[in-house]
N, C-alpha and C positions, 0 to 999 in steps of 0.2 A: 393685355398686360405689357408693361414695359420691361425692358432689359434689366433695369436695376432691381425691380421687385422679384424677377426670376432668380437673380443671383442671390438676393437676400433670402429667398425661400430655400435655395440650395444650401446656403450656409447654415440656416436653422436646422434643416434636415440632417446635415452632417454632424452638427453638435448633438442632436438628439440620438443619432445612431452611435456616436462615440460614447455618450453617457450610458446608454443601454449596454454597450459592449463592456465598459468598465464595471458596471454593476454585476453583470453576469460573470465575468472573469473573477472579480473580487469575491463574489458569493461562492463560486466553486473553490477558489483557493482557501477561503475561510472554513468551509464545511469539510473539505477533504485534505486540507493542508496542515501545516505545523501548528496553526493557532488552535485547532481542536485538541491536540495533544497537550498544549500548554495549559488549557483550562483544566484538564484532568490532573496534571502534575501540580498545579498551584493549589488545587483542593487538597491533595495528599500532603504537600509540604506545609499546609497551614495547621496540620495536626502536630501535637507536641512530639519532639524528638529528643533522644538522649545520645550524647556523643561519648564513645568509648575508644580509647587508643587501640589501634590495630583492628578495629571492627567496623563494619558497615551496619547502620541501624535503619530499619524501616518500621513504619508504624501503621499497619493496617488495622482498622477498627479499634484504635486506641491500645492495641496490644503490641508492645515492642518485640521485635525479633532481633536478637543479638547474633550477627552473622560474622563468621570467621573464615577467611580464605587460608587454607593450609595446603602446602605442597609436600609430597613425599618422594624421597629418593632412597637408595639403599641405606637402610638402617638409620634413617633420620627423617624427622618431621621439621618443617620450616618454623613452626611455633612450638615451643617446648612447654608453655603454660598458658592456660586459658582461665580467666576469672569471671564468674557471673554471680548473680544473686539468686537465692532460692526462689523458685517460681518463674524465672525467666524462660522464655521460649528461645531456644538456641538452634542456629542453623550452621552446620559445618559444610563448607564448599571445599571438597578435597580434589586436588589435581595431582596425578602421578606424573613425575618428570623423568623418572628413570626406573627400569625394572618392572616388577609386578607388585602391586601393593593394594591395601584397603585401609579403612579407618574404622576402629571399633571402640565402643565404650559399653562394656557388658551391663553395668548397673542401670543404664538407661535404655537398654535394648537398642542401641544406636549403631548401625552397621552400614557402611557403603558397600557397593558391589566390588568385586576384585577388578582392578583397573590395570590396563596395559599403558605403555608410554603415551603421554599426551591426552589420555582420557580423564574425564572429570565426573564426579557424582556428588550429590548432596544428601544430607540426612538432617532431619529436624527432630527435636525432642524437648520436653519440658524438664528443666533442672529442678525436680520436685523433692530433692533431699539434700541436706547440707553435708559437706565433707570434701575430702580430696579423693579423686577417682583417677585411675590410670586409663589413658587412651593409648592404643597400640595398633600395630599392623599384625594381623593374624596369619599372614602367609607362612607356609612351611611348617605347619603344626606348631606355631609358636617360635620358630627359629628367628624370624625377624624381630620379634619381641625380645627374645633372649639376647640378641645382638645390639639392643639399645634403641630400637625403633618404638619409643614410648614418649609420652608426655603426660602432663597433669591437668586435669579439670578441677578447679577449686570452686566449690559452690558455697558462698557465704550466706 
């Protein structure tokens, strides 16, 4: 064999090794990397969604969950009124920013646990009856509620 054919063979082998390396790295990146998560989220986002001011909506299995982020501090909730439709599935994400508080709606048996500063808890329920319902903090045997730590859930 001459010197030129040896160099040509080495170049071909280098290109083949480089191509195999790119395929392996690309395959690992695709199956374990961010593209895998993108496929899942694009399937979820192709489902119908409803936009509500002040709420995050997700749609698992065609059932919308109306999600509200509410913060609590002494004698006050960050959101004073929530409006939903009868039959809506509702999620309250409650974060305590000061003191000790919880979130309660008796008529829907919806209660978070008692939270210390910085803690969060969520509660879900179906708004299966129309009307206006009070949500409140039950700390202090109703003292926080009496001091104005209340809001309204309106189910239309």
